[in-house]
Backbone as ProteinMPNN parsed JSONL, in Angstrom:
{"seq_chain_A": "MLGIIGGTSLLFSTLPDLAKQEIATPFGTAELLCGDNLVMLMRHQLNRPPHRINYRANLAAMAIAGVTDIVAFGSSGSLRQDIAPGSLLIPTDYVSMSDIPSIHDHAIEHVRPELSDRLVKKLAERIPSARFGGVYVQTRGPRIETIAEVKALAGFADVVGMTVASEATLACELKMDFAALCTIENYANGLGNEVLTYEHMLEIAREHRDRNEKIVADIIKYMS", "coords_chain_A": {"N_chain_A": [[136.164, -63.0, -37.525], [137.798, -64.435, -34.879], [140.634, -62.611, -32.872], [143.309, -62.913, -30.708], [145.134, -61.511, -28.835], [148.14, -62.169, -26.553], [150.166, -61.484, -23.643], [152.447, -61.16, -21.131], [150.939, -62.143, -19.578], [149.621, -64.922, -19.91], [152.173, -66.424, -20.396], [152.256, -68.809, -19.055], [150.285, -70.217, -19.015], [147.902, -73.097, -20.327], [147.171, -72.915, -23.814], [145.172, -72.805, -26.723], [145.703, -75.697, -29.445], [147.211, -74.415, -31.906], [148.012, -74.031, -35.294], [151.245, -72.956, -36.384], [152.021, -69.971, -38.32], [153.622, -67.76, -40.396], [153.415, -64.482, -41.553], [153.679, -62.394, -44.178], [153.949, -58.791, -44.162], [153.607, -55.084, -45.367], [155.077, -53.972, -43.584], [157.174, -55.989, -42.103], [157.134, -59.257, -41.169], [155.123, -61.238, -39.42], [154.833, -63.859, -36.981], [151.591, -65.9, -36.496], [149.506, -67.931, -34.616], [147.255, -69.971, -36.239], [143.586, -71.052, -36.164], [140.794, -72.671, -36.789], [138.525, -70.201, -37.304], [140.169, -68.869, -35.697], [142.535, -66.693, -34.444], [145.432, -66.696, -32.989], [148.167, -64.169, -31.183], [151.176, -64.015, -30.097], [152.558, -61.607, -28.405], [155.139, -60.653, -27.566], [156.468, -62.355, -29.018], [159.943, -63.682, -30.261], [161.316, -62.744, -27.907], [160.913, -59.876, -27.783], [161.037, -56.921, -26.128], [158.674, -54.312, -24.735], [158.645, -51.896, -26.215], [160.158, -52.611, -28.432], [158.486, -54.274, -30.041], [156.972, -55.201, -33.428], [154.467, -53.266, -33.484], [153.199, -52.69, -36.044], [153.219, -54.794, -37.904], [152.283, -56.898, -36.861], [149.72, -56.257, -36.342], [148.924, -55.966, -38.842], [149.102, -58.201, -40.072], [147.321, -59.588, -38.508], [144.983, -59.088, -39.707], [145.409, -59.331, -42.225], [144.951, -62.069, -42.079], [142.326, -62.209, -41.537], [141.07, -61.588, -39.247], [138.71, -59.965, -37.429], [137.584, -59.405, -35.038], [139.16, -58.171, -31.809], [140.672, -59.382, -28.959], [142.723, -58.023, -26.434], [144.81, -59.369, -24.036], [146.139, -57.588, -21.562], [148.918, -56.982, -19.71], [149.223, -55.226, -16.764], [149.658, -52.304, -14.282], [148.47, -51.164, -11.3], [146.79, -48.103, -10.817], [145.349, -47.563, -8.808], [144.171, -47.559, -5.528], [142.026, -48.802, -4.894], [141.934, -51.192, -6.709], [143.317, -54.133, -6.749], [146.17, -55.879, -6.992], [146.308, -58.77, -8.879], [143.507, -58.882, -10.075], [141.108, -58.071, -12.333], [140.347, -55.78, -15.32], [138.797, -54.178, -17.641], [139.224, -52.094, -20.081], [137.184, -48.987, -21.007], [138.335, -46.644, -22.676], [141.302, -45.084, -23.738], [144.721, -44.168, -22.8], [147.758, -42.302, -24.412], [151.107, -42.342, -23.975], [153.132, -42.245, -25.149], [154.964, -42.584, -28.385], [152.426, -43.482, -30.644], [152.17, -45.738, -33.204], [151.422, -45.864, -36.722], [149.666, -46.996, -39.672], [149.265, -45.204, -41.589], [151.511, -43.793, -43.496], [152.027, -42.533, -45.925], [149.898, -40.798, -46.796], [147.469, -38.226, -45.573], [145.238, -39.155, -43.1], [142.535, -39.388, -41.18], [141.646, -40.947, -38.337], [139.368, -42.124, -36.236], [140.135, -43.19, -33.217], [139.203, -45.696, -31.166], [137.439, -47.586, -28.605], [135.972, -50.834, -28.96], [132.532, -50.525, -28.32], [130.389, -52.7, -28.827], [131.916, -55.076, -28.427], [133.603, -54.563, -26.034], [131.487, -54.622, -24.196], [130.151, -57.323, -24.999], [132.388, -58.746, -23.994], [132.592, -58.076, -20.991], [130.032, -59.22, -20.34], [130.871, -61.896, -20.475], [133.098, -61.812, -18.451], [132.658, -61.765, -15.79], [133.326, -61.368, -13.278], [135.649, -59.312, -13.895], [136.17, -55.773, -13.422], [134.32, -53.171, -14.44], [135.216, -51.228, -16.729], [137.067, -47.454, -17.35], [139.988, -46.469, -17.476], [143.12, -47.131, -19.492], [146.381, -46.043, -19.428], [149.003, -45.978, -21.561], [152.694, -46.114, -21.01], [156.052, -45.847, -22.355], [158.173, -47.435, -22.115], [161.194, -50.335, -21.738], [161.357, -49.274, -19.279], [160.0, -49.286, -15.738], [157.392, -46.83, -14.665], [158.239, -43.753, -12.73], [157.936, -42.529, -9.508], [156.748, -40.225, -9.166], [155.917, -39.738, -12.064], [153.726, -41.915, -11.854], [152.077, -40.59, -10.224], [151.345, -38.259, -11.273], [149.939, -39.582, -13.545], [148.073, -40.624, -12.127], [145.861, -39.066, -12.275], [144.371, -39.048, -14.533], [144.281, -41.935, -15.38], [143.359, -45.052, -14.498], [144.873, -47.84, -14.782], [147.734, -48.511, -15.968], [150.296, -49.722, -18.47], [151.904, -51.166, -21.441], [151.497, -51.966, -24.001], [148.661, -52.033, -25.327], [147.737, -49.664, -26.165], [148.632, -48.952, -28.34], [148.072, -51.283, -29.777], [145.435, -50.953, -29.769], [144.81, -48.671, -31.292], [146.302, -49.283, -33.888], [144.811, -51.569, -34.661], [142.086, -50.094, -35.178], [142.695, -48.415, -37.061], [142.654, -50.444, -39.136], [140.455, -51.363, -39.285], [139.393, -52.984, -37.878], [137.209, -54.55, -34.595], [138.328, -53.814, -31.306], [139.143, -54.869, -27.714], [139.927, -54.992, -24.449], [141.291, -56.886, -22.016], [142.842, -56.26, -19.182], [144.837, -57.271, -17.013], [145.852, -57.032, -13.563], [148.947, -56.919, -12.318], [150.128, -55.606, -10.432], [150.398, -53.379, -7.921], [151.314, -49.725, -9.108], [154.413, -47.744, -9.346], [155.509, -47.1, -6.204], [152.511, -47.063, -5.394], [152.347, -49.481, -3.502], [153.813, -51.757, -1.8], [156.023, -53.543, -2.554], [159.055, -54.428, -4.227], [159.164, -53.373, -7.796], [159.676, -55.833, -10.059], [160.474, -57.497, -12.978], [160.696, -59.891, -12.668], [158.799, -60.295, -10.255], [156.266, -60.134, -11.807], [156.068, -62.046, -13.128], [155.689, -63.851, -11.486], [153.042, -63.12, -10.857], [151.848, -64.129, -12.95], [152.27, -66.543, -12.976], [151.156, -67.274, -10.957], [148.469, -67.0, -11.55], [147.59, -68.769, -13.933], [145.791, -70.609, -14.172], [143.564, -69.814, -13.964], [143.786, -67.686, -16.128], [143.898, -68.882, -18.229], [141.296, -70.223, -18.545], [139.899, -68.243, -18.986], [140.694, -67.303, -21.24], [139.508, -69.958, -22.751], [136.936, -69.073, -22.254], [136.192, -67.294, -23.766], [137.067, -67.824, -26.483], [135.035, -69.817, -26.708], [132.954, -68.577, -26.31], [132.603, -66.282, -27.975], [133.842, -66.402, -30.281]], "CA_chain_A": [[137.069, -64.087, -37.343], [138.499, -63.689, -33.392], [141.599, -62.692, -32.781], [143.25, -62.796, -29.383], [146.932, -60.867, -28.253], [148.885, -62.566, -25.275], [151.322, -61.535, -23.422], [153.036, -61.621, -20.277], [150.055, -62.817, -18.323], [149.552, -65.576, -20.841], [153.202, -67.096, -20.362], [152.515, -70.162, -18.256], [148.93, -70.929, -19.185], [148.223, -73.919, -21.492], [146.801, -72.352, -24.792], [144.792, -73.997, -27.858], [146.749, -75.83, -30.22], [147.277, -73.928, -33.127], [149.288, -73.966, -36.248], [152.33, -71.494, -36.602], [152.309, -69.541, -39.726], [154.258, -66.483, -40.746], [152.331, -63.711, -42.427], [154.357, -60.909, -44.525], [152.768, -57.478, -44.546], [154.108, -54.113, -45.699], [155.211, -53.519, -42.299], [157.532, -57.01, -41.878], [156.945, -60.598, -40.759], [154.703, -61.499, -37.995], [154.241, -65.121, -36.594], [150.285, -66.452, -36.066], [149.045, -69.287, -34.141], [146.048, -70.158, -36.383], [142.896, -72.794, -36.359], [139.25, -72.735, -37.567], [137.68, -68.915, -36.666], [140.803, -68.163, -34.191], [143.95, -66.471, -34.624], [146.787, -65.688, -31.515], [149.783, -63.761, -31.54], [151.717, -63.411, -28.242], [153.014, -60.263, -28.882], [156.635, -60.889, -27.256], [157.749, -63.04, -29.682], [161.342, -63.444, -30.334], [161.256, -62.298, -26.67], [160.758, -58.541, -27.58], [160.46, -56.384, -25.076], [157.366, -53.125, -25.246], [159.403, -50.865, -27.304], [160.826, -52.915, -29.629], [157.214, -54.945, -30.685], [156.861, -54.479, -34.391], [153.243, -53.469, -33.682], [152.565, -52.765, -37.286], [153.448, -56.15, -38.903], [151.625, -58.135, -35.756], [148.007, -56.266, -36.18], [148.171, -55.979, -39.99], [149.137, -59.56, -40.297], [145.801, -60.065, -37.971], [143.92, -58.463, -40.317], [145.433, -60.287, -43.657], [144.563, -63.312, -41.76], [141.153, -62.244, -41.988], [140.551, -60.793, -37.988], [137.39, -58.814, -37.381], [137.383, -58.95, -33.547], [140.895, -58.344, -31.574], [140.764, -59.232, -27.478], [144.029, -58.102, -26.028], [145.231, -59.459, -22.298], [147.423, -56.416, -21.022], [149.465, -56.776, -17.935], [149.306, -54.021, -15.939], [150.074, -51.916, -12.766], [147.349, -50.231, -10.868], [147.035, -46.584, -9.98], [144.224, -46.916, -7.804], [144.153, -48.47, -4.33], [141.192, -50.116, -5.024], [142.07, -52.058, -8.303], [144.098, -54.528, -6.618], [146.999, -56.834, -7.89], [145.562, -60.084, -9.446], [142.229, -58.714, -10.269], [140.83, -57.926, -13.538], [139.748, -55.083, -15.555], [138.08, -54.152, -18.639], [139.251, -50.555, -19.806], [136.564, -48.537, -21.961], [138.982, -45.847, -23.162], [142.813, -45.142, -23.424], [145.585, -42.829, -23.189], [149.117, -42.921, -24.667], [152.011, -41.422, -23.256], [154.576, -42.475, -26.01], [154.855, -42.838, -29.978], [151.584, -44.5, -31.685], [152.403, -46.252, -34.798], [150.592, -45.489, -37.573], [149.995, -47.626, -41.079], [149.18, -43.839, -42.748], [152.686, -43.15, -43.477], [151.979, -41.885, -47.184], [148.554, -40.05, -46.733], [146.638, -38.017, -44.705], [144.196, -40.352, -42.956], [142.364, -38.985, -39.646], [140.969, -42.014, -37.765], [138.917, -41.904, -34.788], [140.487, -44.302, -32.537], [138.187, -45.635, -29.58], [137.701, -49.157, -28.319], [134.463, -51.326, -29.556], [131.61, -50.57, -27.397], [129.678, -53.969, -28.918], [133.13, -56.023, -28.159], [134.03, -54.346, -24.395], [129.974, -54.937, -23.565], [130.393, -58.679, -24.695], [133.624, -59.297, -23.022], [131.919, -57.8, -19.607], [129.092, -60.228, -19.519], [131.604, -63.18, -20.145], [133.945, -62.055, -17.436], [131.523, -60.793, -14.786], [134.466, -60.95, -12.371], [136.018, -58.073, -14.051], [135.929, -54.326, -12.95], [134.112, -52.767, -16.115], [135.181, -49.41, -16.857], [138.304, -47.171, -16.794], [141.221, -45.473, -18.826], [144.245, -47.45, -19.976], [147.441, -45.259, -20.077], [150.728, -46.572, -21.956], [153.961, -45.37, -21.399], [156.868, -46.173, -23.587], [158.997, -49.352, -21.796], [160.522, -51.079, -20.888], [161.125, -49.2, -17.383], [158.555, -48.722, -14.923], [157.123, -45.034, -14.445], [158.828, -43.591, -11.611], [156.871, -42.388, -8.38], [156.354, -38.646, -9.689], [155.13, -40.323, -12.839], [152.584, -42.457, -11.516], [151.189, -39.777, -9.562], [150.738, -37.504, -12.506], [149.27, -40.194, -14.428], [146.566, -41.33, -11.757], [145.357, -38.061, -12.417], [143.55, -39.136, -15.278], [143.876, -43.047, -15.726], [143.248, -46.135, -13.623], [145.659, -48.976, -15.044], [149.401, -48.259, -16.674], [150.556, -50.681, -19.467], [153.287, -50.517, -22.33], [151.159, -51.824, -25.156], [147.709, -51.782, -25.896], [147.087, -48.183, -26.958], [149.232, -49.036, -29.603], [147.365, -52.509, -30.701], [144.019, -50.834, -30.181], [144.864, -47.379, -32.384], [146.069, -49.832, -35.006], [143.16, -52.167, -34.833], [140.772, -49.037, -35.247], [142.995, -48.163, -38.803], [142.639, -51.614, -40.014], [139.104, -51.685, -39.239], [139.052, -54.232, -36.952], [136.886, -54.21, -33.786], [139.075, -53.948, -30.386], [138.409, -54.582, -26.424], [140.975, -55.461, -23.732], [141.141, -57.266, -20.777], [143.673, -55.667, -18.083], [145.101, -58.265, -15.777], [146.642, -56.303, -12.811], [149.907, -57.98, -11.752], [151.065, -55.182, -9.552], [150.454, -51.667, -7.536], [152.436, -49.049, -9.778], [155.678, -47.72, -8.458], [154.523, -46.085, -5.034], [151.506, -47.419, -4.345], [152.739, -50.887, -3.131], [155.234, -52.208, -0.547], [156.952, -54.854, -2.976], [159.887, -53.962, -5.095], [158.784, -53.499, -8.973], [160.934, -56.282, -11.249], [159.658, -58.267, -14.469], [160.164, -61.507, -12.108], [157.339, -60.011, -9.721], [155.105, -59.789, -12.743], [156.27, -63.667, -14.143], [155.477, -64.848, -10.393], [151.81, -63.188, -10.725], [151.239, -64.597, -14.14], [152.398, -68.047, -12.837], [149.843, -67.646, -9.88], [147.029, -66.957, -12.241], [147.607, -69.454, -15.185], [144.884, -71.535, -14.636], [142.164, -68.268, -14.338], [143.722, -66.917, -17.123], [143.519, -70.197, -19.339], [139.737, -70.572, -18.546], [139.44, -66.96, -19.206], [140.541, -67.574, -23.078], [138.832, -70.803, -23.352], [135.656, -68.799, -23.053], [136.634, -65.981, -24.754], [136.998, -68.54, -27.553], [133.624, -70.198, -26.903], [131.751, -67.75, -26.661], [133.145, -65.053, -28.685], [134.281, -66.34, -31.811]], "C_chain_A": [[137.534, -63.376, -35.873], [139.993, -63.601, -33.366], [142.133, -62.356, -31.509], [145.087, -62.231, -29.329], [147.303, -61.298, -26.965], [150.091, -61.99, -25.269], [151.597, -61.95, -22.326], [152.286, -62.682, -19.204], [149.65, -64.093, -18.984], [150.736, -66.911, -21.177], [153.164, -68.813, -20.248], [151.116, -70.869, -18.037], [148.853, -71.686, -20.683], [147.19, -73.34, -22.726], [146.47, -73.361, -25.678], [145.992, -74.475, -28.685], [146.846, -75.452, -31.589], [148.407, -74.011, -34.076], [150.299, -72.682, -36.82], [152.038, -71.068, -38.006], [152.94, -67.976, -39.569], [153.546, -65.778, -41.803], [153.248, -62.631, -42.852], [153.507, -59.823, -44.669], [153.926, -56.678, -44.773], [155.115, -53.585, -44.426], [156.7, -54.825, -41.762], [156.895, -58.202, -41.839], [156.298, -60.893, -39.618], [154.472, -63.044, -37.807], [153.028, -65.212, -36.025], [150.064, -67.567, -35.631], [147.59, -69.201, -34.76], [145.217, -71.224, -36.384], [141.792, -72.067, -36.81], [138.894, -71.212, -36.587], [138.396, -68.672, -35.617], [142.258, -67.658, -35.004], [144.422, -65.656, -33.175], [147.417, -65.033, -31.652], [149.849, -63.566, -30.093], [152.999, -62.359, -28.986], [154.585, -59.981, -28.293], [157.074, -61.631, -28.02], [159.141, -63.013, -30.004], [161.856, -62.667, -29.182], [161.719, -60.566, -26.703], [160.447, -57.919, -26.773], [159.387, -54.947, -25.782], [158.151, -52.605, -26.716], [159.978, -51.476, -28.387], [159.801, -54.222, -30.671], [156.868, -54.358, -32.229], [155.141, -54.272, -34.612], [152.427, -53.264, -35.213], [152.676, -53.843, -38.254], [152.321, -56.718, -38.144], [150.097, -57.32, -36.217], [147.886, -56.224, -37.932], [148.333, -57.26, -40.513], [147.812, -60.267, -39.558], [144.907, -60.033, -39.032], [143.983, -59.254, -41.583], [144.989, -61.726, -43.53], [143.122, -63.59, -41.746], [140.037, -61.92, -40.148], [139.354, -60.07, -37.915], [137.261, -58.398, -35.991], [138.757, -59.165, -32.728], [140.328, -58.427, -29.813], [142.328, -59.333, -27.252], [143.934, -58.445, -24.771], [146.668, -58.527, -22.297], [147.71, -56.697, -19.888], [149.698, -55.693, -17.476], [149.293, -53.77, -14.74], [148.467, -50.791, -12.688], [147.626, -48.959, -10.263], [146.418, -46.403, -9.162], [144.433, -48.071, -6.68], [143.176, -49.503, -3.997], [140.648, -51.099, -6.144], [143.67, -52.734, -7.659], [144.755, -55.774, -7.748], [146.04, -58.34, -7.756], [144.116, -59.925, -9.835], [142.279, -58.189, -11.916], [140.072, -56.156, -13.943], [139.893, -54.344, -16.979], [138.346, -52.67, -19.0], [137.859, -50.204, -20.701], [137.291, -47.237, -22.452], [140.432, -46.106, -22.885], [143.708, -44.321, -23.882], [147.059, -43.23, -23.592], [150.465, -42.022, -24.314], [153.739, -41.186, -24.061], [153.756, -42.289, -27.211], [153.716, -43.625, -30.408], [152.477, -44.707, -32.634], [151.217, -46.162, -35.187], [150.643, -46.793, -38.863], [150.084, -46.422, -42.416], [150.689, -43.523, -42.923], [152.59, -42.11, -44.629], [150.915, -40.991, -47.517], [148.372, -39.441, -45.389], [145.602, -38.488, -44.287], [143.831, -39.981, -41.659], [141.211, -40.141, -39.456], [140.43, -41.899, -36.51], [139.366, -43.174, -34.152], [139.721, -44.462, -31.223], [138.224, -47.502, -29.824], [136.073, -49.458, -28.854], [133.557, -51.457, -28.68], [131.011, -51.978, -27.833], [130.698, -55.273, -28.446], [133.441, -55.908, -26.373], [132.68, -54.939, -23.702], [129.933, -56.264, -23.261], [131.359, -59.097, -23.978], [133.339, -59.107, -21.424], [131.248, -58.676, -19.515], [129.803, -61.553, -19.716], [132.286, -63.171, -19.363], [133.262, -61.28, -16.303], [132.699, -60.318, -13.3], [135.377, -59.43, -12.504], [135.494, -57.047, -14.051], [135.633, -53.907, -14.445], [134.318, -51.189, -15.926], [136.543, -48.688, -16.395], [139.516, -47.169, -17.811], [142.626, -46.555, -18.073], [145.004, -46.342, -20.165], [148.578, -46.273, -20.529], [151.721, -45.886, -21.749], [154.992, -46.566, -22.538], [157.659, -47.704, -23.241], [159.893, -49.018, -21.956], [160.784, -50.551, -19.674], [159.68, -49.307, -16.845], [158.602, -47.287, -14.622], [157.728, -45.084, -13.035], [157.276, -42.81, -10.564], [156.182, -40.963, -9.101], [155.663, -38.978, -11.029], [153.946, -41.219, -12.883], [151.776, -41.572, -10.847], [150.477, -38.776, -10.445], [149.465, -38.221, -13.214], [147.654, -40.606, -13.699], [145.949, -40.037, -11.97], [143.742, -38.117, -13.12], [143.481, -40.909, -15.961], [143.93, -43.991, -14.593], [144.112, -47.492, -13.671], [147.033, -48.093, -16.041], [149.848, -49.429, -17.138], [151.454, -50.068, -20.339], [153.021, -50.948, -23.637], [149.934, -52.233, -25.525], [146.82, -51.05, -26.068], [147.476, -48.557, -28.646], [148.635, -50.03, -30.728], [145.39, -51.806, -30.753], [144.038, -49.364, -31.555], [144.987, -48.306, -33.749], [145.295, -50.926, -35.779], [142.005, -51.392, -35.569], [141.721, -48.853, -36.948], [142.845, -48.972, -39.458], [141.345, -52.5, -39.944], [138.692, -53.065, -38.235], [138.37, -54.047, -35.436], [138.019, -54.645, -32.334], [138.713, -54.06, -28.963], [139.8, -55.296, -25.692], [140.914, -56.041, -22.782], [142.672, -57.383, -19.902], [144.168, -56.751, -17.07], [146.269, -57.473, -15.381], [147.774, -56.941, -12.34], [150.756, -56.986, -10.539], [150.299, -53.611, -9.246], [151.686, -51.028, -8.415], [153.269, -48.319, -8.789], [154.992, -46.588, -7.079], [153.731, -46.358, -4.459], [151.553, -48.534, -3.625], [153.792, -50.395, -2.31], [156.377, -52.914, -1.37], [157.635, -53.981, -4.441], [159.623, -54.368, -6.406], [159.649, -54.766, -9.604], [159.857, -57.224, -12.021], [159.476, -59.509, -13.365], [159.143, -61.349, -11.024], [156.365, -60.198, -10.847], [154.93, -61.157, -13.471], [155.65, -64.432, -12.92], [153.819, -64.745, -10.616], [151.258, -64.109, -11.547], [151.301, -66.237, -13.868], [150.845, -68.153, -12.119], [148.38, -68.153, -10.699], [146.708, -67.697, -13.395], [146.284, -69.899, -15.192], [143.268, -70.801, -14.568], [142.466, -67.937, -15.432], [143.545, -67.989, -18.605], [142.009, -70.586, -19.173], [139.307, -69.426, -18.964], [139.508, -67.202, -21.217], [139.84, -68.544, -23.443], [137.2, -69.907, -23.508], [135.498, -67.788, -23.114], [136.216, -66.937, -26.154], [135.732, -69.088, -27.927], [132.685, -69.649, -27.217], [131.73, -66.327, -27.44], [133.439, -65.135, -29.762], [133.065, -66.801, -32.696]], "O_chain_A": [[137.629, -62.163, -35.688], [140.615, -64.546, -33.853], [141.513, -61.438, -30.972], [146.017, -62.801, -29.898], [146.684, -60.703, -26.082], [150.9, -61.871, -26.188], [151.192, -63.088, -22.086], [152.699, -63.546, -18.432], [148.959, -64.572, -18.085], [150.526, -67.934, -21.829], [153.696, -69.701, -20.913], [150.833, -71.753, -17.228], [149.35, -71.317, -21.747], [146.048, -73.409, -22.272], [147.014, -74.465, -25.709], [147.07, -73.881, -28.694], [146.521, -76.283, -32.437], [149.583, -74.056, -33.713], [149.997, -71.724, -37.532], [151.812, -71.951, -38.834], [152.656, -67.21, -38.647], [153.121, -66.345, -42.81], [153.656, -61.889, -41.958], [152.425, -59.907, -45.249], [155.058, -57.111, -44.555], [155.903, -52.667, -44.656], [157.323, -54.33, -40.823], [155.92, -58.249, -42.59], [157.013, -60.796, -38.62], [153.769, -63.503, -38.708], [153.003, -64.663, -34.923], [150.489, -68.46, -36.365], [146.723, -68.572, -34.154], [145.711, -72.339, -36.554], [141.888, -70.9, -37.189], [139.006, -71.186, -35.362], [137.835, -68.308, -34.583], [142.83, -68.213, -35.942], [144.055, -64.644, -32.579], [147.561, -65.041, -32.874], [149.054, -63.169, -29.241], [153.928, -62.488, -29.784], [155.141, -58.962, -28.702], [158.29, -61.781, -27.902], [159.515, -61.84, -29.968], [162.813, -61.921, -29.395], [162.556, -60.049, -25.963], [159.316, -58.204, -26.38], [159.344, -54.644, -26.974], [158.102, -52.977, -27.889], [160.305, -50.762, -29.334], [160.204, -54.853, -31.648], [156.518, -53.182, -32.327], [154.519, -54.826, -35.518], [151.271, -53.629, -35.431], [152.203, -53.72, -39.385], [151.339, -57.043, -38.812], [149.238, -58.169, -36.459], [146.763, -56.446, -38.384], [147.654, -57.497, -41.511], [147.341, -61.33, -39.964], [144.105, -60.947, -39.223], [142.984, -59.79, -42.061], [144.711, -62.465, -44.474], [142.626, -64.709, -41.876], [138.823, -62.008, -39.965], [139.276, -59.374, -38.927], [136.9, -57.26, -35.689], [139.422, -60.183, -32.919], [139.582, -57.524, -29.435], [143.063, -60.242, -27.637], [143.002, -57.924, -24.158], [147.776, -58.699, -22.806], [146.866, -56.697, -18.991], [150.663, -55.122, -17.984], [149.0, -54.654, -13.935], [147.799, -50.107, -13.462], [148.478, -48.737, -9.402], [146.516, -45.358, -8.518], [144.782, -49.228, -6.913], [143.229, -50.515, -3.298], [139.542, -51.577, -6.398], [144.78, -52.243, -7.864], [144.275, -56.33, -8.736], [145.35, -58.78, -6.837], [143.489, -60.981, -9.915], [143.311, -57.974, -12.552], [139.453, -55.477, -13.124], [140.992, -53.969, -17.388], [137.743, -51.868, -18.288], [137.347, -51.221, -21.17], [136.356, -46.488, -22.735], [140.855, -46.971, -22.119], [143.7, -43.788, -24.992], [147.551, -44.29, -23.206], [150.443, -40.824, -24.596], [154.772, -40.551, -23.849], [152.563, -42.007, -27.317], [154.099, -44.778, -30.608], [153.437, -43.976, -32.879], [150.183, -46.28, -34.53], [151.66, -47.483, -38.934], [150.578, -46.488, -43.542], [150.982, -42.662, -42.094], [152.983, -40.96, -44.438], [151.021, -40.382, -48.582], [148.867, -39.857, -44.341], [144.685, -38.338, -45.094], [144.705, -40.177, -40.814], [140.195, -40.274, -40.137], [141.198, -41.514, -35.628], [138.926, -44.228, -34.61], [139.612, -43.582, -30.368], [138.703, -48.279, -30.649], [135.21, -48.611, -29.082], [133.584, -52.53, -28.077], [131.193, -52.706, -26.857], [130.203, -56.358, -28.143], [133.495, -56.871, -25.608], [132.791, -55.677, -22.723], [129.789, -56.723, -22.128], [131.07, -59.997, -23.19], [133.82, -59.922, -20.636], [131.547, -59.359, -18.536], [129.3, -62.462, -19.056], [132.587, -64.307, -18.998], [133.516, -60.092, -16.105], [132.768, -59.293, -12.622], [135.691, -58.67, -11.587], [134.377, -56.971, -14.564], [136.354, -54.149, -15.413], [133.777, -50.32, -15.242], [137.139, -49.055, -15.383], [139.734, -47.909, -18.77], [142.997, -46.73, -16.913], [144.571, -45.522, -20.974], [148.938, -47.236, -19.852], [151.731, -44.825, -22.373], [154.724, -47.589, -23.168], [157.691, -48.733, -23.917], [160.121, -47.85, -22.268], [160.471, -51.306, -18.753], [158.591, -49.385, -17.414], [159.626, -46.651, -14.374], [157.763, -46.079, -12.311], [156.092, -42.664, -10.867], [155.015, -40.954, -9.494], [154.605, -38.356, -11.122], [153.231, -41.261, -13.884], [150.578, -41.845, -10.911], [149.277, -38.509, -10.375], [148.359, -37.722, -13.418], [146.573, -40.807, -14.254], [144.862, -40.302, -11.456], [142.643, -37.688, -12.771], [142.734, -41.146, -16.911], [144.641, -43.635, -13.653], [144.081, -48.225, -12.683], [146.866, -47.058, -16.686], [149.867, -50.341, -16.312], [151.824, -48.896, -20.266], [153.811, -50.642, -24.53], [150.107, -53.125, -26.356], [145.609, -51.255, -26.149], [146.844, -48.46, -29.699], [148.612, -49.883, -31.95], [144.469, -52.123, -31.506], [143.282, -49.295, -32.523], [144.113, -48.249, -34.614], [145.168, -51.132, -36.986], [141.193, -51.89, -36.349], [141.137, -49.278, -37.945], [142.825, -48.654, -40.647], [141.122, -53.662, -40.284], [137.724, -53.82, -38.143], [139.053, -53.228, -34.82], [138.5, -55.778, -32.345], [137.8, -53.271, -28.724], [140.576, -56.019, -26.317], [139.928, -55.516, -22.264], [143.439, -58.345, -19.957], [143.373, -56.857, -16.136], [147.254, -57.179, -16.059], [147.36, -57.906, -11.696], [151.72, -57.387, -9.887], [149.781, -52.888, -10.098], [152.79, -51.567, -8.49], [152.961, -48.244, -7.599], [154.235, -45.619, -7.141], [153.689, -46.186, -3.241], [150.552, -48.626, -2.913], [154.383, -49.331, -2.133], [157.535, -52.894, -0.955], [157.095, -53.276, -5.294], [159.73, -55.581, -6.592], [160.806, -54.349, -9.553], [158.72, -57.547, -11.677], [158.383, -60.044, -13.175], [158.515, -62.388, -10.817], [155.312, -60.57, -10.329], [153.986, -61.433, -14.21], [155.123, -65.523, -13.135], [153.153, -65.78, -10.611], [150.356, -64.856, -11.17], [150.553, -67.045, -14.418], [149.83, -68.757, -12.464], [147.611, -69.106, -10.578], [145.65, -67.428, -13.963], [145.581, -69.621, -16.163], [142.192, -71.202, -15.011], [141.471, -67.765, -16.137], [143.121, -67.701, -19.724], [141.654, -71.479, -19.942], [138.16, -69.471, -19.408], [138.631, -67.231, -22.08], [139.318, -68.355, -24.541], [136.462, -69.99, -24.49], [134.597, -67.222, -22.494], [135.164, -66.746, -26.764], [135.264, -68.993, -29.062], [131.792, -69.898, -28.027], [130.834, -65.486, -27.384], [133.407, -64.128, -30.47], [133.171, -66.834, -33.922]]}, "name": "protein", "num_of_chains": 1, "seq": "MLGIIGGTSLLFSTLPDLAKQEIATPFGTAELLCGDNLVMLMRHQLNRPPHRINYRANLAAMAIAGVTDIVAFGSSGSLRQDIAPGSLLIPTDYVSMSDIPSIHDHAIEHVRPELSDRLVKKLAERIPSARFGGVYVQTRGPRIETIAEVKALAGFADVVGMTVASEATLACELKMDFAALCTIENYANGLGNEVLTYEHMLEIAREHRDRNEKIVADIIKYMS"}
């Protein structure tokens, strides 16, 4: 079963008409949007900023609902001049500079975290306009990274966001395949001329709502 995680980039897109369902998990309750062979989760439900999201409840709820494959949309900042705002990137690896949640609180368990090669390649086939390959780095949020931090992060990553690494790690622990599609909303702090604000990110999401809506429809049609 396909699961789609949406965030800021999908706020203005028309999404499938699915039934809301609250799923109780050992980590809390999460609200899913459920249909035939499809589950969607909006990660900022209840207006939670990135550092307040209950990632464990969200991913556990998707596993309980029967999800096997997850495609997560991640609003991101570009760490490279050649990755322009408005573009798309499918990462093939990730790094976290913040605490990563785990479902393994009471046992020693080593899980090799990785993006699903099968799902990543399948996503790339469906979205040829996206740049294939690159490293996503997650910072804690909700604040935007400093210019000095951006310079350091650019030494080993291509885009920066605040959510995808946590979701990818938990998906691996729960034995769900995971791939991400980064929507590039802006250049990271210091790389562009604009003043970075949440309102600016919303403006970019609104500008690309039709494109993002079509991508969601294609993912559902060809990957579920």
